[in-house]
C-alpha positions as CSV (number, residue, x, y, z in Angstrom):
1,M,12.4,24.0,-17.9
2,T,9.5,26.0,-19.4
3,Q,5.7,24.9,-18.8
4,R,4.0,23.6,-21.2
5,P,1.0,26.3,-22.3
6,P,-2.3,25.2,-21.3
7,D,-3.4,24.3,-24.4
8,S,-0.9,21.9,-24.9
9,P,-2.0,18.1,-26.0
10,V,-3.4,15.4,-23.3
11,P,-5.2,12.1,-23.8
12,E,-8.6,12.3,-24.9
13,E,-11.6,10.5,-22.6
14,G,-11.9,7.0,-24.1
15,S,-7.9,7.2,-26.0
16,R,-5.1,4.5,-25.1
17,V,-2.0,5.6,-23.2
18,G,-0.1,2.3,-23.8
19,P,-2.0,-0.3,-22.5
20,W,-4.5,2.1,-20.0
21,L,-7.2,3.1,-21.2
22,V,-8.1,6.6,-20.2
23,Q,-11.8,7.1,-19.0
24,E,-11.5,10.8,-17.5
25,R,-9.5,13.7,-16.3
26,I,-9.8,14.0,-12.5
27,G,-7.5,17.1,-12.2
28,S,-4.1,18.6,-12.5
29,G,-1.2,20.5,-10.9
30,S,2.1,22.4,-12.2
31,H,4.2,19.6,-13.7
32,G,1.8,16.7,-14.4
33,V,-2.3,16.0,-15.3
34,V,-4.1,13.3,-13.4
35,F,-6.4,10.8,-15.2
36,R,-8.9,7.7,-14.1
37,V,-7.8,4.7,-16.1
38,V,-8.6,0.7,-16.5
39,R,-6.4,-1.6,-18.2
40,A,-7.8,-1.8,-21.5
41,A,-7.3,-5.9,-21.6
42,Q,-9.0,-5.7,-18.2
43,P,-11.3,-3.2,-17.5
44,E,-12.6,-5.0,-14.4
45,A,-9.6,-5.4,-12.5
46,G,-10.5,-1.6,-11.3
47,S,-9.2,2.0,-12.0
48,F,-6.1,3.2,-11.8
49,A,-4.3,6.7,-11.3
50,L,-2.0,7.6,-14.4
51,K,-0.1,10.9,-14.1
52,L,1.0,11.8,-17.1
53,A,4.1,14.9,-17.5
54,R,3.1,18.0,-18.6
55,E,7.5,18.1,-20.2
56,P,8.4,16.5,-22.3
57,G,10.9,14.3,-20.9
58,D,9.9,15.6,-17.5
59,A,13.1,14.0,-14.8
60,R,11.0,14.1,-12.1
61,F,8.7,11.1,-13.2
62,E,12.1,9.5,-13.8
63,R,13.0,10.0,-10.1
64,E,9.0,9.1,-9.0
65,A,8.7,6.3,-10.9
66,W,12.2,5.1,-9.7
67,L,11.6,5.4,-5.9
68,L,7.8,4.2,-5.6
69,S,8.3,1.4,-7.4
70,R,10.9,0.5,-4.4
71,T,8.6,1.9,-1.7
72,K,5.8,-1.1,-0.9
73,H,3.5,0.0,2.2
74,P,0.1,0.0,2.5
75,S,0.2,3.6,3.1
76,V,2.3,4.4,-0.2
77,P,0.6,4.5,-3.2
78,R,1.1,1.0,-5.5
79,F,3.2,1.5,-8.6
80,E,1.4,0.2,-11.4
81,D,3.3,0.9,-14.6
82,R,5.1,3.6,-16.6
83,G,6.4,4.9,-20.1
84,F,6.0,7.6,-22.5
85,W,3.0,8.9,-24.2
86,T,3.4,10.2,-27.6
87,S,1.0,13.6,-28.7
88,P,0.1,14.4,-32.0
89,R,3.1,16.7,-32.5
90,G,5.3,13.9,-31.9
91,D,6.8,14.1,-28.6
92,H,7.5,12.2,-25.6
93,Y,5.6,12.6,-22.3
94,P,6.8,10.3,-19.8
95,Y,3.7,9.1,-17.2
96,L,3.1,7.0,-14.0
97,V,0.4,4.6,-12.6
98,M,-0.4,3.6,-9.6
99,Q,-2.9,3.2,-7.0
100,C,-5.9,5.2,-7.7
101,V,-5.9,6.9,-3.5
102,E,-9.9,7.6,-2.6
103,G,-10.4,9.5,-0.1
104,V,-9.4,13.4,1.9
105,S,-6.4,15.4,2.6
106,L,-5.0,15.0,6.5
107,Y,-6.2,18.3,7.5
108,D,-10.0,18.2,5.9
109,W,-10.1,14.9,7.4
110,A,-10.0,16.5,10.6
111,T,-12.4,19.3,9.9
112,V,-15.4,16.4,8.5
113,H,-14.7,13.9,11.2
114,G,-14.0,15.9,14.2
115,L,-10.4,14.4,15.1
116,T,-9.5,12.8,18.5
117,L,-6.0,12.9,19.6
118,R,-5.8,9.2,19.3
119,Q,-6.9,9.5,15.7
120,A,-4.5,11.9,15.1
121,I,-1.6,9.5,16.4
122,E,-2.8,7.0,14.5
123,Q,-2.3,8.6,11.5
124,L,1.0,10.0,12.5
125,A,1.8,6.7,13.5
126,Q,0.8,5.2,9.8
127,L,2.8,8.3,8.3
128,A,5.5,7.7,10.1
129,R,6.0,4.1,8.7
130,A,5.4,5.1,5.0
131,L,8.5,7.5,5.8
132,E,10.4,4.2,7.1
133,A,9.3,2.7,4.2
134,T,10.7,5.2,1.7
135,H,13.5,6.2,3.8
136,L,15.2,2.4,2.9
137,N,15.5,3.4,-0.9
138,G,15.6,7.6,-0.8
139,V,14.0,10.5,0.7
140,H,10.1,12.3,0.1
141,R,11.2,16.2,0.4
142,D,7.8,17.4,0.5
143,V,5.9,15.5,3.8
144,K,2.7,17.9,4.5
145,G,-0.5,18.0,4.9
146,G,-1.8,18.2,1.3
147,N,0.2,15.4,-0.1
148,V,-1.6,13.2,2.8
149,R,-4.8,11.6,2.1
150,V,-6.9,10.0,4.5
151,S,-9.1,6.8,2.8
152,A,-12.9,6.3,4.1
153,A,-11.7,3.3,5.9
154,G,-9.3,5.3,7.8
155,Q,-5.8,4.2,5.7
156,V,-3.6,6.9,5.6
157,F,-1.5,7.6,2.1
158,L,1.4,9.5,1.5
159,L,1.9,10.9,-2.0
160,D,3.4,13.0,-4.5
161,F,7.0,11.5,-4.6
162,G,7.5,14.1,-7.5
163,S,10.3,16.0,-5.8
164,C,12.1,13.1,-4.3
165,R,16.1,12.0,-4.1
166,Y,18.1,9.1,-3.7
167,A,21.8,7.9,-4.9
168,G,22.5,9.1,-8.4
169,A,19.0,10.7,-9.0
170,P,18.8,12.9,-12.6
171,P,18.7,16.7,-10.7
172,V,15.6,19.0,-11.3
173,T,16.6,22.3,-10.2
174,G,20.3,23.0,-10.4
175,R,21.4,25.8,-8.3
176,E,18.0,26.7,-6.8
177,L,17.0,24.8,-3.7
178,P,15.7,21.4,-3.7
179,P,11.8,20.7,-4.1
180,G,9.6,21.3,-1.2
181,T,7.2,23.6,0.8
182,E,8.2,26.5,2.5
183,Q,6.6,25.9,6.0
184,Y,7.6,22.8,6.4
185,R,11.6,23.3,5.2
186,S,14.3,21.8,8.5
187,P,16.4,24.5,9.5
188,Q,19.3,23.0,7.7
189,M,17.3,23.7,4.4
190,L,18.1,27.7,5.0
191,F,22.0,27.5,4.9
192,I,21.4,25.6,1.5
193,R,21.6,28.7,-0.8
194,F,25.1,29.6,0.5
195,A,26.2,25.7,-0.4
196,L,24.4,26.0,-3.9
197,E,26.2,29.1,-4.6
198,Q,29.8,27.1,-3.9
199,G,28.8,25.0,-6.4
200,A,27.1,21.9,-4.5
201,D,24.8,19.7,-6.2
202,E,21.2,19.9,-4.7
203,D,21.0,16.4,-5.2
204,T,23.2,15.7,-2.1
205,K,20.8,18.0,-0.3
206,G,17.5,16.9,1.9
207,G,17.8,13.7,4.3
208,P,15.7,11.4,6.4
209,E,16.0,14.0,8.9
210,D,14.6,16.7,6.7
211,D,11.5,14.3,6.0
212,M,10.9,13.9,9.9
213,Y,11.1,17.7,10.6
214,S,8.1,18.1,7.9
215,L,6.3,15.0,10.0
216,G,6.8,17.5,13.0
217,V,5.0,20.7,11.2
218,T,2.4,18.4,10.2
219,A,1.8,17.3,13.8
220,Y,1.8,20.6,14.5
221,R,-0.1,21.8,11.9
222,L,-2.6,19.1,12.5
223,L,-3.0,19.9,16.6
224,A,-2.6,23.3,16.2
225,S,-4.5,24.7,13.3
226,N,-1.6,26.8,12.3
227,Y,2.2,26.2,11.7
228,P,4.7,26.6,14.0
229,P,7.2,29.6,13.4
230,I,9.3,29.4,10.4
231,P,13.4,29.2,11.5
232,D,15.4,32.5,10.8
233,E,18.9,31.8,9.5
234,K,20.1,35.8,10.8
235,A,18.5,34.9,14.1
236,L,21.4,34.7,17.0
237,A,19.4,32.6,18.8
238,P,17.0,29.0,18.0
239,I,13.3,30.2,17.7
240,R,11.3,28.8,20.4
241,V,8.2,26.7,19.6
242,E,5.5,26.2,22.2
243,P,3.5,22.8,21.7
244,P,-0.2,22.9,20.6
245,R,-2.1,24.4,23.3
246,G,-3.7,21.8,25.6
247,V,-1.7,19.3,24.0
248,A,0.2,18.4,27.0
249,D,-2.0,18.1,29.2
250,L,-3.8,15.5,27.5
251,C,-1.0,13.7,26.3
252,P,2.4,15.4,27.1
253,E,4.6,12.3,25.2
254,L,2.5,13.8,22.3
255,S,3.3,16.8,22.9
256,A,7.3,16.3,23.6
257,L,7.4,14.3,20.5
258,V,6.2,16.8,18.3
259,L,8.6,19.3,20.0
260,R,11.4,17.1,19.5
261,L,10.5,16.5,15.6
262,L,10.9,20.5,15.1
263,S,14.2,20.6,17.1
264,E,16.8,22.8,14.9
265,D,19.0,19.4,15.8
266,P,18.8,16.6,13.6
267,A,19.7,14.0,15.7
268,A,17.0,14.4,18.2
269,R,14.3,14.3,15.8
270,G,15.1,10.5,14.9
271,S,14.5,8.0,12.2
272,A,11.4,7.2,11.0
273,R,10.7,3.5,12.5
274,K,12.0,5.3,16.5
275,V,8.8,7.2,15.5
276,A,6.3,5.6,14.8
277,E,7.3,2.7,17.5
278,E,7.1,6.1,20.0
279,L,3.7,6.7,18.3
280,E,2.3,3.0,18.8
281,R,3.0,2.7,22.7
282,L,0.8,6.0,22.9
283,L,-1.9,4.5,20.9
284,R,-1.8,1.3,23.6
285,Q,-2.1,3.6,26.9
286,D,-5.1,3.2,28.4
287,N,-5.7,7.1,28.1
288,P,-9.8,8.2,27.7
289,K,-8.3,11.6,27.2
290,L,-6.8,10.5,24.0
291,D,-10.5,10.0,22.7
292,R,-12.2,13.6,23.1
293,I,-12.7,15.7,20.2
294,W,-9.6,17.9,20.2
295,V,-11.1,21.0,18.3
296,E,-7.7,23.0,18.1
297,G,-6.8,20.2,15.2
298,S,-10.2,21.0,13.3
299,A,-9.5,23.5,10.5
300,S,-9.9,23.1,6.9
301,Q,-7.8,25.1,5.0
302,E,-4.4,26.0,5.0
303,P,-3.4,29.2,6.3
304,T,-1.6,31.8,4.2
305,E,1.7,33.3,5.4
306,K,-0.2,36.1,6.7
307,T,-3.2,34.1,8.5
308,R,-0.6,32.1,10.0
309,R,1.3,34.6,12.0
310,S,-1.8,36.3,13.4
311,A,-3.8,33.7,15.1
312,P,-6.9,34.8,16.5
313,P,-5.5,35.3,20.4
314,G,-7.8,35.1,23.7
315,D,-11.5,35.0,23.6
316,A,-11.3,35.1,19.4
317,R,-9.7,32.0,19.5
318,A,-12.3,30.7,21.8
319,E,-15.2,31.5,19.6
320,W,-13.1,30.5,16.7
321,S,-12.7,27.2,18.1
322,L,-16.2,26.7,19.0
323,E,-16.9,27.8,15.2
324,L,-14.4,24.8,14.2
325,A,-16.3,22.3,16.5
326,L,-19.7,22.9,15.1
327,I,-18.6,22.7,11.3
328,P,-18.4,18.8,11.4
329,I,-22.0,18.8,12.7
330,F,-23.3,21.2,9.2
331,L,-20.8,18.5,7.0
332,V,-22.8,15.5,8.1
333,V,-26.3,16.6,8.0
334,G,-25.8,18.1,5.1
335,G,-24.0,14.9,3.6
336,L,-27.2,12.7,4.7
337,L,-29.0,15.2,3.3
338,L,-27.4,15.2,-0.1
339,L,-27.3,11.3,0.2
340,L,-31.2,11.3,0.5
341,T,-32.4,13.8,-2.0
342,R,-29.6,13.0,-5.0
343,N,-29.3,10.4,-7.6
344,G,-27.3,7.7,-5.6
345,E,-26.2,5.9,-9.0
346,R,-24.3,8.6,-9.5
347,R,-20.3,7.9,-10.3
348,E,-17.7,8.1,-7.2
349,V,-15.6,10.5,-9.4
350,A,-13.4,13.6,-8.5
351,S,-13.1,16.3,-11.7
352,A,-10.5,19.2,-11.6
353,D,-12.5,20.1,-15.0
354,N,-16.5,20.4,-13.7
355,P,-16.6,22.6,-10.8
356,Q,-19.7,24.0,-11.6
357,S,-20.9,20.1,-10.8
358,A,-20.6,20.6,-7.2
359,P,-19.5,22.7,-4.0
360,Q,-16.0,23.6,-4.2
361,W,-13.9,22.5,-1.0
362,T,-12.3,25.8,0.7
363,G,-9.4,24.3,1.6
364,S,-6.1,24.5,-0.8
365,P,-3.3,23.1,-1.2
366,D,0.1,23.9,0.6
367,A,1.5,26.4,-1.2
368,G,4.7,26.1,-2.9
369,S,3.9,22.0,-3.5
370,A,6.0,20.5,-6.8
371,G,2.3,20.2,-8.1
372,M,2.7,17.0,-10.1
373,G,-0.9,16.3,-9.7
374,D,-1.4,14.2,-7.3
375,Q,-3.7,15.9,-5.1
376,A,-6.6,15.5,-7.4
377,M,-6.0,11.7,-7.4
378,A,-8.4,11.0,-4.5
379,S,-12.2,11.9,-5.0
380,V,-14.0,13.2,-1.4
381,A,-15.0,10.2,0.4
382,P,-18.1,9.6,2.4
383,V,-18.3,11.1,5.4
384,E,-18.2,8.7,8.8
385,T,-18.5,10.1,12.0
386,P,-16.6,8.6,14.7
387,S,-18.1,8.5,18.3
388,A,-16.3,10.8,20.7
389,S,-14.6,7.7,22.7
390,G,-13.9,4.8,19.9
391,R,-15.0,2.7,22.5
392,G,-18.0,0.6,23.8
393,I,-20.2,-2.2,22.6
394,G,-19.8,-2.8,19.1
395,R,-22.1,-2.9,16.3
396,Q,-22.3,-6.4,14.0
397,M,-22.6,-6.6,10.4
398,P,-26.3,-5.8,9.4
399,D,-27.9,-8.4,7.3
400,G,-28.0,-6.3,4.4
401,P,-26.8,-3.0,3.0
402,V,-27.3,0.4,5.1
403,P,-29.1,3.1,3.8
404,G,-27.0,5.0,1.1
405,Q,-24.8,2.3,0.9
406,K,-23.2,1.2,-2.6
407,R,-24.2,-2.1,-3.8
408,P,-21.6,-4.8,-5.5
409,P,-20.1,-4.9,-8.1
410,C,-17.5,-3.7,-5.8
411,T,-14.9,-3.0,-8.2
412,D,-13.1,-0.3,-6.8
413,Q,-9.7,-1.0,-5.2
414,G,-9.8,-2.5,-1.3
415,E,-13.7,-2.7,-1.4
416,I,-15.2,-5.7,-0.3
417,E,-18.9,-7.4,-0.9
418,I,-20.4,-8.3,2.1
419,N,-24.3,-9.2,2.7
420,G,-25.7,-7.3,-0.6
421,G,-23.6,-4.0,0.4
422,C,-19.6,-2.6,-0.3
423,W,-17.4,-2.3,2.7
424,W,-13.8,-1.1,3.6
425,A,-12.3,-3.3,5.8
426,I,-10.8,-0.6,8.4
427,F,-6.7,-1.4,8.3
428,E,-5.6,-3.2,11.6
429,G,-3.9,-0.7,13.2
430,V,-6.3,1.9,13.0
431,A,-9.1,0.3,14.7
432,K,-9.9,-3.1,16.0
433,P,-13.4,-4.5,17.8
434,P,-15.4,-3.2,19.5
435,C,-15.7,-0.9,16.8
436,G,-16.7,2.4,17.1
437,G,-18.8,5.3,15.1
438,N,-19.6,4.3,11.7
439,K,-18.0,0.7,11.5
440,Y,-19.8,-2.4,12.1
441,E,-17.9,-5.2,13.2
442,H,-17.5,-9.1,11.1
443,K,-15.2,-11.8,12.0
444,G,-13.0,-9.9,14.1
445,R,-12.4,-7.1,12.3
446,C,-14.6,-3.4,11.9
447,F,-15.9,-2.2,8.5
448,A,-17.1,0.9,7.3
449,P,-19.5,1.4,4.5
450,V,-18.9,2.6,1.1
451,L,-21.7,5.1,0.7
452,K,-22.5,6.4,-2.6
453,L,-21.7,9.9,-3.5
454,A,-24.2,12.5,-4.6
455,E,-21.9,15.1,-6.0
456,R,-18.9,14.5,-8.6
457,V,-16.4,17.0,-5.9
458,P,-13.3,18.5,-7.3
459,T,-10.1,18.3,-4.9
460,S,-7.9,19.9,-7.5
461,N,-7.6,22.7,-9.2
462,D,-5.9,23.8,-12.5
463,P,-3.1,26.1,-11.0
464,P,-3.5,30.0,-12.0
C-alpha cells in the first residue's frame, strides 16, 4: 500500500464529514490525520477527535473501529462514530470519531510533574486495567509511552488502536512483522520472521502476553529513563535485565513486578488483571518512600537507539539526574509567568499546523509507531504540581475561581462547573482526600482546576 502524497485532499475547516463539523486540524501521523470536530446538529455537546485515513479503504481503520467500539473503560477513548469521507476526487477515506483526550504523554507528564513512585504505580495500574478491557476482545500490539496520555486530572488513556489484532481482523502487513515499535517487542516477536517466511499469517501473531511485555518496557522506561536491553535472537543465553536503579530499595515489589513483565517466559508475565491487582495492592501500602520525587523517571525525550545504549555512567549520571530534577521547577515557573502575561482567552487547542505559534516540546514519539495520528489528539494540559508526598491536610474548594482558571461555560469533556470555575474531577482510583498538590477537596472527592492555556502547543508533527 502506497502512502498518499502530501498534497492529497483533506476536509477544510468549517466543512462537514458525515454528521461532524470540522473545526481545525490538530495533527497527523503516517496513516491518519486528526481533526477537532463537533456534532453539526449539537455543537454544544463539546468537541471530539476525528481521525481520517490517508489511504482510501485503509484496513487499519476498520480494525481500530471494531476493537475500540467494543472496549469500554475510562482509560480508553470513548468510541463515537465511523464512516467514509468522499474527497473532491471521488475517493472514499474511512474515518472514526472518538473522545478527544486532553493531556500529555506519559513520559512528558513525569518530567513536568516530578514523578513519585506512587504516581507511577497509579498510572501503570490504570494502564493495566485498560489492557484488561482491551484483551476481552483483542490485542493492542503497540503499547508504549508515546501511546499513553495523562490528563490534567491524572486519568491515563491508552491511545492508537490502529495496530490491534482480534479474531477475524483483516490483515494489513502480509508477510512482514506485525505492526509495533522495536524497543517494545517481546522476545517471542523476534522469531516471527522465520514463521512468516514459512507461510504463517501475520494476524495469528501477537497476543496479550506481548502487550504485557510492552507494559513492562513502558514501566522500565518510565522509572529508568531508558529502555531495557533488546533481546538478541542469536544469543545462546538470555540477556540479564537489571532493575531500574534504586527502585528495589524503595519498593522491592514494584522492582520484581517490572522484571517479571520483562521475562522471556510469556506465562510468567501474568494477565493484565493480575498485574493491575498487584499494582493496586501496592497503592494501599502505607509506605512513605513511595511519595518521594523519583528523579530517575523524570525524562521528557524518547532516547534514540544510540542514546539508549549509552546512558551516562557514574558521576555523569548523577549530574544528569540533578538536571532532570530541576526541569519541573523551571517548567512550572515558566508556565505561571505565561499564564499571567498572555491572553487567557486563547483557545485550549493543540495544532500541528502552526508550529511558529508556540515553543516546541523537545520530546518525540516512540520510533516505529503505527502513526495513526493519535498523538495529536491531546493538547498540553495545565501544569498541576503535586506535593512530594501527596498526603497531609487537604485544601477545601475555594468560593470562587483560582487565578488563571477557566470560567464557564465548561463544555470540554470531563469539565465540571463549581463556584464559578471549571474543574477536573480526579479519577477515584488516583486520588482521594486529603488532596495534595494543586488539588482541592469537594464533597469527598479531589478536583484540579482547569487552567486557561496561554499558547497553542503542538503535540505531533507531520512525519518527514
